[in-house]
C-alpha positions as CSV (number, residue, x, y, z in Angstrom):
1,M,-0.7,33.9,-41.5
2,A,1.7,36.4,-39.6
3,G,-0.3,35.8,-36.4
4,V,0.1,32.1,-36.8
5,V,3.9,32.3,-37.2
6,Q,4.2,34.6,-34.2
7,L,2.1,32.2,-32.2
8,A,4.2,29.3,-33.3
9,L,7.3,31.2,-32.3
10,F,5.8,31.9,-28.8
11,Q,5.0,28.1,-28.5
12,A,8.6,27.3,-29.5
13,R,9.9,29.7,-26.8
14,R,7.8,27.7,-24.2
15,D,9.4,24.5,-25.5
16,R,12.9,25.9,-25.7
17,V,14.1,23.2,-23.3
18,T,11.8,20.3,-23.9
19,L,12.0,20.1,-27.7
20,P,15.9,20.2,-27.9
21,V,16.0,17.5,-25.3
22,W,13.7,15.2,-27.3
23,I,15.4,15.9,-30.6
24,L,18.9,15.6,-29.4
25,G,18.1,12.5,-27.4
26,I,16.5,10.7,-30.3
27,A,19.4,11.7,-32.6
28,L,21.9,10.5,-30.0
29,L,20.2,7.2,-29.8
30,G,20.4,6.9,-33.6
31,F,24.1,7.8,-33.4
32,A,24.8,5.3,-30.6
33,T,23.0,2.4,-32.5
34,S,24.9,3.3,-35.6
35,S,28.3,3.4,-33.9
36,A,27.6,0.1,-32.1
37,V,26.6,-1.7,-35.3
38,V,29.6,-0.3,-37.2
39,T,31.9,-1.5,-34.3
40,Q,30.3,-4.9,-33.7
41,F,28.9,-5.9,-37.2
42,A,31.3,-4.4,-39.7
43,D,32.0,-7.8,-41.2
44,E,29.4,-9.1,-43.6
45,S,29.4,-12.6,-42.1
46,A,28.5,-11.2,-38.7
47,Q,25.7,-9.2,-40.3
48,A,24.4,-12.3,-42.0
49,A,24.5,-14.3,-38.8
50,L,22.5,-11.5,-37.0
51,L,19.9,-11.3,-39.7
52,T,19.5,-15.1,-40.0
53,L,19.0,-15.3,-36.2
54,A,16.4,-12.5,-36.4
55,A,14.6,-14.2,-39.3
56,S,14.3,-17.3,-37.2
57,N,12.9,-15.5,-34.1
58,P,9.4,-13.8,-34.6
59,A,9.9,-12.2,-31.2
60,F,13.0,-10.5,-32.5
61,L,11.0,-9.2,-35.6
62,F,8.2,-8.0,-33.4
63,V,10.5,-5.9,-31.2
64,R,13.1,-4.7,-33.7
65,G,11.7,-4.7,-37.2
66,L,12.5,-6.3,-40.6
67,P,15.8,-7.5,-41.9
68,D,16.5,-6.0,-45.3
69,G,19.8,-7.5,-46.4
70,T,23.4,-7.1,-45.4
71,G,25.1,-3.7,-45.2
72,V,25.9,-1.6,-42.2
73,G,23.2,0.9,-43.0
74,A,20.5,-1.7,-43.4
75,V,21.5,-3.4,-40.2
76,V,21.3,-0.1,-38.3
77,F,17.8,0.6,-39.7
78,F,16.7,-2.8,-38.8
79,Q,18.0,-2.6,-35.3
80,G,16.9,0.9,-34.3
81,Y,14.3,2.4,-36.6
82,A,11.1,1.1,-34.8
83,F,12.1,2.4,-31.4
84,T,13.3,5.7,-32.9
85,A,10.0,6.1,-34.6
86,V,8.1,5.5,-31.4
87,L,10.0,8.3,-29.7
88,A,9.4,10.6,-32.6
89,G,5.7,9.8,-32.3
90,L,5.6,10.5,-28.6
91,M,7.5,13.8,-29.0
92,S,5.0,14.9,-31.6
93,T,1.9,13.9,-29.6
94,F,2.9,15.4,-26.4
95,L,3.9,18.6,-28.1
96,V,0.5,19.0,-29.9
97,V,-1.6,18.2,-26.8
98,R,0.5,20.5,-24.6
99,H,-0.3,23.5,-26.9
100,T,-3.9,22.6,-27.8
101,R,-6.2,20.8,-25.4
102,T,-4.0,21.4,-22.3
103,D,-3.9,25.2,-23.0
104,E,-7.7,25.2,-23.3
105,E,-8.1,23.2,-20.1
106,L,-5.9,25.6,-18.2
107,G,-7.4,28.8,-19.6
108,R,-4.4,30.0,-21.6
109,A,-6.1,29.5,-24.9
110,E,-9.0,31.8,-23.7
111,L,-6.5,34.6,-23.3
112,L,-5.3,34.1,-26.8
113,G,-8.9,34.1,-28.0
114,S,-9.3,37.6,-26.7
115,V,-6.9,39.0,-29.4
116,P,-7.9,39.3,-33.1
117,L,-6.7,35.9,-34.3
118,P,-8.6,33.3,-36.2
119,R,-10.3,30.6,-34.0
120,A,-8.0,27.8,-35.4
121,A,-4.8,30.0,-35.1
122,S,-3.5,28.0,-32.1
123,V,-4.0,24.6,-33.8
124,A,-2.5,25.9,-37.0
125,A,0.6,27.3,-35.1
126,T,1.0,24.0,-33.3
127,L,0.9,22.1,-36.5
128,L,3.5,24.4,-38.0
129,L,5.7,24.0,-34.9
130,G,5.3,20.2,-35.0
131,A,6.2,20.1,-38.7
132,V,9.4,22.3,-38.0
133,A,10.3,20.2,-35.0
134,N,10.2,16.9,-37.0
135,L,12.1,18.6,-39.8
136,L,14.8,19.3,-37.4
137,L,14.6,15.8,-35.9
138,A,15.1,14.4,-39.4
139,V,18.2,16.5,-40.0
140,C,19.7,15.7,-36.6
141,V,18.9,11.9,-37.0
142,A,20.5,12.0,-40.5
143,A,23.5,13.9,-39.1
144,G,24.0,11.3,-36.4
145,F,24.0,8.5,-38.9
146,V,26.5,10.4,-41.1
147,A,28.7,11.1,-38.1
148,A,28.7,7.3,-37.3
149,G,30.0,6.6,-40.8
150,L,26.9,5.6,-42.6
151,P,26.4,6.6,-46.3
152,V,25.1,10.1,-46.7
153,P,22.1,9.3,-49.1
154,G,20.8,6.5,-46.9
155,A,21.2,8.6,-43.8
156,V,19.2,11.4,-45.3
157,W,16.4,8.9,-46.3
158,A,16.5,7.4,-42.8
159,G,16.1,10.7,-41.1
160,A,13.2,11.6,-43.4
161,A,11.5,8.2,-42.4
162,V,11.7,9.1,-38.8
163,G,10.6,12.7,-39.4
164,A,7.6,11.6,-41.6
165,V,6.3,9.3,-38.9
166,G,6.5,12.2,-36.4
167,V,4.7,14.5,-38.8
168,F,1.9,11.9,-39.1
169,F,1.5,11.8,-35.4
170,V,1.3,15.6,-35.2
171,G,-1.8,15.5,-37.4
172,L,-3.2,12.6,-35.5
173,A,-2.7,14.1,-32.1
174,A,-4.3,17.4,-33.3
175,V,-7.5,15.5,-34.3
176,A,-7.5,13.6,-30.9
177,A,-7.3,17.1,-29.2
178,Q,-10.5,18.1,-30.8
179,L,-12.3,14.9,-29.9
180,L,-11.4,14.5,-26.2
181,P,-12.2,16.8,-23.4
182,S,-9.1,17.0,-21.3
183,G,-5.4,17.1,-21.8
184,R,-4.8,13.9,-19.7
185,S,-7.3,11.9,-21.7
186,T,-5.9,13.3,-25.1
187,N,-2.3,12.4,-24.0
188,G,-3.3,8.9,-23.0
189,A,-5.3,8.3,-26.3
190,A,-2.5,9.7,-28.5
191,A,0.2,7.7,-26.6
192,G,-2.1,4.7,-27.0
193,L,-2.2,5.3,-30.8
194,V,1.5,5.4,-31.0
195,G,1.6,2.1,-29.1
196,A,-1.0,0.7,-31.4
197,A,1.0,1.7,-34.4
198,Y,4.1,-0.2,-32.9
199,L,1.9,-3.2,-32.1
200,L,0.5,-3.4,-35.7
201,R,4.0,-3.0,-37.1
202,G,5.2,-5.8,-34.8
203,V,2.4,-8.2,-35.7
204,G,3.0,-7.6,-39.4
205,D,6.7,-8.1,-39.1
206,A,6.3,-11.3,-36.8
207,L,4.0,-12.8,-39.5
208,G,6.4,-11.8,-42.3
209,T,7.6,-14.2,-44.9
210,P,11.5,-14.9,-44.8
211,A,13.4,-15.1,-48.0
212,A,15.2,-18.2,-49.1
213,D,18.6,-16.6,-48.0
214,L,17.1,-15.7,-44.6
215,L,18.5,-12.2,-44.9
216,H,15.3,-10.5,-46.0
217,V,11.7,-10.6,-44.5
218,A,8.6,-9.4,-46.3
219,S,6.1,-8.0,-43.8
220,A,2.5,-9.1,-43.6
221,W,-0.6,-6.9,-44.2
222,P,-0.9,-5.6,-40.6
223,S,2.2,-3.6,-41.0
224,R,0.6,-1.6,-43.7
225,L,-2.0,-0.3,-41.2
226,S,0.8,1.3,-39.2
227,P,2.6,4.6,-39.9
228,I,5.7,3.0,-38.5
229,G,5.3,0.2,-40.8
230,W,5.1,2.6,-43.8
231,G,8.2,4.4,-42.7
232,Q,10.0,1.1,-42.4
233,R,8.9,0.3,-46.0
234,S,11.0,3.3,-47.2
235,R,14.1,1.0,-47.1
236,P,16.6,4.0,-47.0
237,F,19.8,1.9,-47.2
238,T,18.8,-0.6,-49.8
239,G,16.1,0.7,-52.2
240,P,14.7,4.0,-51.1
241,D,10.9,4.2,-51.7
242,L,9.6,7.7,-51.9
243,F,6.0,6.5,-52.2
244,A,6.0,5.2,-48.6
245,L,7.0,8.6,-47.2
246,L,4.5,10.4,-49.4
247,V,1.7,8.2,-48.0
248,L,2.6,9.4,-44.6
249,L,2.8,13.0,-45.4
250,A,-0.4,12.9,-47.4
251,A,-2.1,11.3,-44.4
252,A,-0.6,13.9,-42.1
253,L,-2.0,16.7,-44.3
254,G,-5.5,15.2,-44.3
255,L,-5.5,14.8,-40.5
256,A,-4.2,18.4,-40.1
257,A,-6.9,19.8,-42.3
258,T,-9.5,17.8,-40.3
259,A,-8.2,19.2,-37.0
260,V,-8.3,22.8,-38.3
261,L,-11.8,22.3,-39.7
262,I,-13.1,20.9,-36.5
263,R,-11.5,23.7,-34.4
264,R,-13.2,26.4,-36.5
265,R,-16.6,24.9,-35.7
266,R,-16.4,24.1,-32.0
267,D,-16.5,26.3,-28.9
268,M,-13.5,27.0,-26.7
269,G,-13.2,24.2,-24.2
270,A,-15.8,22.0,-25.9
271,S,-15.0,18.6,-27.4
272,L,-16.8,16.3,-29.9
273,L,-16.7,13.7,-27.1
274,P,-18.1,15.6,-24.0
275,Q,-16.9,14.8,-20.5
276,R,-19.5,13.1,-18.4
277,D,-20.6,14.9,-15.2
278,G,-19.6,13.3,-11.9
279,R,-21.8,12.3,-9.1
280,E,-23.4,14.9,-6.8
281,R,-22.0,13.0,-3.8
282,A,-18.9,10.9,-3.3
283,G,-19.4,7.2,-3.4
284,V,-18.0,4.5,-1.0
285,G,-14.3,5.3,-0.5
286,G,-14.6,8.7,-2.1
287,T,-13.7,10.5,1.2
288,S,-10.4,8.8,1.7
289,F,-7.0,9.5,0.1
290,V,-6.9,6.0,-1.4
291,G,-10.4,6.4,-2.8
292,L,-9.5,9.8,-4.3
293,A,-6.3,8.4,-5.9
294,W,-8.3,5.6,-7.3
295,R,-10.9,7.9,-8.8
296,L,-8.2,10.0,-10.4
297,Q,-6.4,7.1,-11.8
298,R,-9.1,4.5,-12.8
299,S,-9.8,5.8,-16.3
300,T,-6.1,5.9,-17.1
301,L,-5.7,2.4,-15.6
302,A,-8.5,1.2,-17.9
303,G,-6.6,2.6,-20.9
304,W,-3.4,0.9,-20.0
305,C,-5.3,-2.4,-19.3
306,V,-6.8,-2.3,-22.8
307,G,-3.4,-1.9,-24.3
308,A,-2.0,-4.7,-22.1
309,A,-5.0,-7.0,-23.0
310,A,-4.4,-6.4,-26.7
311,L,-0.7,-7.2,-26.4
312,G,-1.4,-10.3,-24.4
313,A,-4.0,-11.4,-26.9
314,V,-1.5,-11.0,-29.7
315,A,1.0,-13.0,-27.8
316,G,-1.4,-15.9,-27.2
317,A,-3.4,-15.9,-30.4
318,L,-0.5,-15.3,-32.8
319,G,2.2,-17.3,-31.0
320,P,1.1,-20.7,-32.6
321,L,0.4,-19.0,-36.0
322,V,3.8,-17.3,-36.0
323,S,5.5,-20.6,-35.2
324,E,3.6,-22.4,-38.0
325,T,4.4,-19.6,-40.5
326,V,8.1,-19.6,-39.7
327,S,8.3,-23.5,-39.6
328,S,6.8,-23.6,-43.1
329,V,10.0,-22.3,-44.5
330,A,12.4,-25.2,-44.8
331,P,15.7,-23.4,-44.1
332,L,14.2,-21.8,-41.0
333,R,12.7,-25.1,-39.8
334,D,16.1,-26.6,-39.8
335,L,17.7,-23.5,-38.0
336,I,15.0,-23.4,-35.4
337,S,15.5,-27.1,-34.6
338,R,19.2,-26.3,-33.8
339,L,18.8,-22.9,-32.0
340,V,15.5,-23.1,-30.1
341,P,15.1,-25.8,-27.5
342,G,11.7,-27.5,-27.8
343,G,11.3,-26.7,-31.5
344,Q,8.0,-25.2,-32.3
345,A,6.7,-25.1,-28.7
346,G,9.9,-23.5,-27.7
347,L,9.5,-20.8,-30.3
348,I,6.0,-20.1,-29.0
349,D,7.5,-19.6,-25.6
350,V,10.1,-17.2,-26.8
351,F,7.4,-15.1,-28.6
352,V,5.2,-15.0,-25.6
353,T,8.1,-14.1,-23.3
354,A,9.1,-11.2,-25.5
355,L,5.7,-9.7,-25.6
356,L,5.1,-10.1,-21.9
357,G,8.4,-8.2,-21.5
358,V,6.8,-5.3,-23.5
359,A,3.7,-5.6,-21.2
360,G,6.1,-5.2,-18.2
361,V,7.1,-1.8,-19.7
362,F,3.4,-0.9,-19.9
363,A,3.0,-1.8,-16.2
364,A,5.9,0.4,-15.3
365,A,4.5,3.3,-17.4
366,A,1.1,2.9,-15.7
367,G,2.6,3.1,-12.3
368,I,4.7,6.1,-13.2
369,Q,1.7,7.9,-14.6
370,A,-0.2,7.3,-11.3
371,V,2.6,8.7,-9.3
372,L,3.1,11.8,-11.6
373,R,-0.6,12.6,-11.3
374,M,0.3,14.0,-7.9
375,R,2.4,16.7,-9.7
376,A,-0.6,17.8,-11.7
377,E,-2.7,18.0,-8.5
378,E,0.1,20.1,-6.8
379,A,0.8,22.4,-9.8
380,E,-2.9,23.2,-10.4
381,G,-3.6,24.1,-6.7
382,R,-5.8,21.1,-5.7
383,A,-3.2,19.5,-3.5
384,E,-3.1,22.6,-1.4
385,L,-6.7,22.4,-0.6
386,L,-6.4,18.7,0.1
387,L,-3.5,19.1,2.5
388,A,-5.2,21.9,4.4
389,T,-7.0,19.1,6.3
390,P,-5.2,17.5,9.3
391,V,-3.5,14.8,7.3
392,S,0.2,14.2,6.5
393,R,1.9,14.5,3.1
394,A,3.4,11.1,3.6
395,R,-0.1,9.6,3.8
396,W,-1.1,11.4,0.6
397,L,2.0,10.0,-1.1
398,G,1.4,6.5,0.4
399,A,-2.1,6.4,-1.0
400,N,-1.0,7.3,-4.5
401,L,1.9,4.9,-4.3
402,S,-0.5,2.1,-3.3
403,I,-2.7,2.8,-6.4
404,A,0.4,3.0,-8.6
405,A,1.5,-0.4,-7.3
406,V,-2.0,-1.9,-7.9
407,S,-1.9,-0.4,-11.4
408,A,1.4,-2.2,-12.2
409,V,0.0,-5.5,-10.9
410,V,-3.3,-5.1,-12.7
411,V,-1.7,-4.2,-16.1
412,S,0.6,-7.1,-15.9
413,G,-2.0,-9.5,-14.8
414,T,-4.3,-8.3,-17.6
415,A,-1.6,-9.0,-20.2
416,G,-0.9,-12.5,-18.7
417,T,-4.6,-13.4,-18.6
418,A,-5.2,-12.3,-22.1
419,A,-2.2,-14.3,-23.3
420,A,-3.4,-17.4,-21.5
421,I,-6.9,-17.1,-23.0
422,G,-5.4,-16.6,-26.5
423,L,-3.2,-19.6,-26.1
424,G,-6.1,-21.7,-24.8
425,L,-8.3,-20.7,-27.6
426,S,-5.6,-21.5,-30.2
427,G,-5.3,-25.1,-28.8
428,T,-1.8,-24.6,-27.4
429,A,-1.2,-27.1,-24.6
430,N,1.9,-25.4,-23.2
431,G,0.3,-22.0,-22.3
432,P,-2.2,-22.4,-19.4
433,A,-3.0,-19.5,-17.2
434,G,-1.0,-21.3,-14.4
435,S,2.3,-20.5,-16.2
436,V,1.6,-17.5,-18.4
437,V,0.0,-15.3,-15.7
438,P,3.0,-15.7,-13.3
439,A,5.2,-15.0,-16.3
440,A,3.5,-11.6,-16.7
441,L,3.6,-10.9,-12.9
442,A,7.3,-11.6,-12.9
443,H,7.9,-8.1,-14.3
444,V,6.1,-6.4,-11.5
445,P,9.0,-6.0,-9.2
446,A,10.9,-4.0,-11.9
447,S,7.8,-1.8,-12.4
448,L,7.7,-1.0,-8.7
449,V,11.3,0.2,-8.8
450,F,10.4,2.7,-11.5
451,L,7.4,4.1,-9.8
452,A,9.2,4.3,-6.5
453,A,12.0,6.2,-8.2
454,A,9.5,8.6,-9.8
455,S,8.1,9.3,-6.3
456,V,11.6,10.2,-5.0
457,V,12.0,12.7,-7.7
458,F,8.5,14.1,-7.1
459,A,9.2,14.5,-3.4
460,A,12.7,16.0,-3.8
461,A,12.4,18.0,-7.2
462,P,8.8,18.3,-8.1
463,R,9.3,20.6,-11.1
464,L,11.6,18.0,-12.7
465,S,9.3,15.0,-11.7
466,I,7.6,14.6,-15.1
467,P,10.7,14.7,-17.4
468,L,12.8,12.7,-15.0
469,G,10.1,10.2,-14.2
470,W,9.6,9.4,-17.9
471,G,13.3,9.9,-18.6
472,M,14.2,7.2,-16.1
473,L,11.8,4.7,-17.8
474,A,13.3,5.5,-21.2
475,A,16.8,5.1,-19.9
476,G,15.9,1.8,-18.3
477,L,14.5,0.6,-21.6
478,V,17.5,1.7,-23.6
479,L,19.9,0.1,-21.1
480,G,17.9,-3.1,-21.1
481,E,17.2,-3.3,-24.8
482,F,20.3,-1.8,-26.4
483,G,22.9,-2.0,-23.7
484,E,24.5,-5.1,-25.0
485,L,24.4,-3.7,-28.6
486,F,26.1,-0.5,-27.5
487,G,28.9,-2.5,-25.7
488,L,28.1,-0.9,-22.4
489,P,29.7,-2.3,-19.3
490,V,27.7,-4.9,-17.6
491,W,27.4,-2.9,-14.4
492,L,25.8,-0.1,-16.3
493,Q,23.3,-2.4,-18.1
494,D,22.5,-3.9,-14.7
495,M,21.3,-0.4,-13.6
496,S,18.1,-1.1,-15.5
497,P,15.5,-3.0,-13.4
498,F,14.3,-4.7,-16.5
499,R,17.6,-6.6,-16.6
500,H,16.7,-8.3,-13.4
501,S,13.2,-9.4,-14.4
502,S,12.7,-13.1,-14.9
503,A,12.1,-14.0,-18.6
504,M,9.5,-16.6,-17.9
505,P,8.4,-19.1,-19.3
506,V,11.8,-19.3,-21.1
507,E,13.7,-18.9,-17.8
508,S,12.9,-19.9,-14.3
509,F,11.7,-17.4,-11.7
510,D,14.6,-15.7,-10.0
511,Q,13.4,-15.2,-6.4
512,A,16.6,-13.5,-5.3
513,G,16.3,-10.9,-8.1
514,A,12.6,-10.3,-7.5
515,L,13.3,-9.8,-3.7
516,G,16.2,-7.5,-4.4
517,L,14.0,-5.3,-6.7
518,A,11.2,-5.2,-4.0
519,V,13.7,-4.2,-1.3
520,V,15.0,-1.3,-3.6
521,A,11.5,-0.2,-4.3
522,A,10.6,-0.2,-0.6
523,A,13.7,1.8,0.3
524,L,13.0,4.4,-2.4
525,S,9.4,4.7,-1.3
526,G,10.6,5.3,2.3
527,L,13.0,8.0,1.0
528,A,10.2,9.7,-0.9
529,A,8.0,9.7,2.2
530,Y,10.8,11.3,4.3
531,S,11.6,13.9,1.6
532,I,8.0,15.1,0.9
533,Q,7.6,16.0,4.6
534,R,10.5,18.5,4.2
535,R,9.6,20.6,1.3
536,D,7.0,23.2,0.5
537,L,4.3,22.8,-2.1
538,T,5.2,24.4,-5.5
539,A,3.2,25.7,-8.3
């Protein structure tokens, strides 16, 4: 046990910058959300108006969560918990993969295996570090809520709900690290599981049943399949439910025990799902920069497309069902007829628009990941061999940017196509592919800005490219999603490219906005090509 603790301390030292940034960033987001709600919705009538509007809009429920009555604490939890829990899940999964499968892939775990430690010591140490990190996260989130003026008991329960979701994903990522053969595939799968948890919670909430007062919504059964849904059921500010958190902790213990058991029985570097050997000779296009970039990115792109297709299918198939469910409640039916132009058909459009906006975030993330793949190639020495040939670095960058741009287009198009098919199968006449697919593609220009900005960071400060690349996406999402809630200046909110995407089919396509985003992306790409020619390769 002493060796496991020492190893956990060593891992913590390696993460002495990364973990505090994650923890303090998530806690700061919770504090900012709480402060904004306290400022803007201190009056009970304002809270009731917000919750009534949310109950009438399934897209709002999908993105944010479940209204659970008035009270500043309850409104804060409704507004910010789902997004905070997603961040806790991502922090936990990246931490686990970094210290397990990635260390095995890079040879660090083999060095540790040469000392007298149990075979599963590394996994056990990572599980311990993940648990402690989420405990600190829970404390910091609770402290942020208290600092914003929320009741102490509810703040403590809310922090525990965020930490419990993080602990669950620690165990889940540890199991994924035993199943998959590489750090990249494990990170992708683990992040996909976090996204699936958010998706299941969103579907369950969108299909939820509003109460007669329109201030409470009871989630449907899909929410119970999601750890984020279970954390939401803890209801920290209205009726704290310890059972929901115990379910998450019990599941986390079971997953952790499974990961340790598997690690004890497998060889170093092996996986339960072995990696398939490649071809003896390169295929068509395998000798070009573009072909190589495609080969490196195609499996990751397939994963993003699966997620986008699932999201689009939910938008198309559940749109009419959500509309019928909400319209079956008499008070909501009257409210929708006043608030939503077009009635039931308009409500379907709002729901589809919101989910296609989430698919736009997927497209940006796929593009960023394709760009940041270059950093892995450079840090692990493969780019040096590649650039020893008589080719320019700008050409290498351009090939990867091309694949990144194609990835963003394909992911968006996949989501739109799946949504159109779902609407068609559900018999909805207002959702043909001719309108839904362009609605999804309308988010591509914003995605191009993010991947071009990531390429500038890679070209100018390669060691910071991964945290800054993903950090810019997180900042853009926060500004676009929470900027108005936080009361931020309009000019600051407009810094997010997502603010300039056309919300089709609810809005018309903004040609000027899309052209402006494309020009910014092109300018940033040119700056990246100029910068990468004037720096050395770095490890």
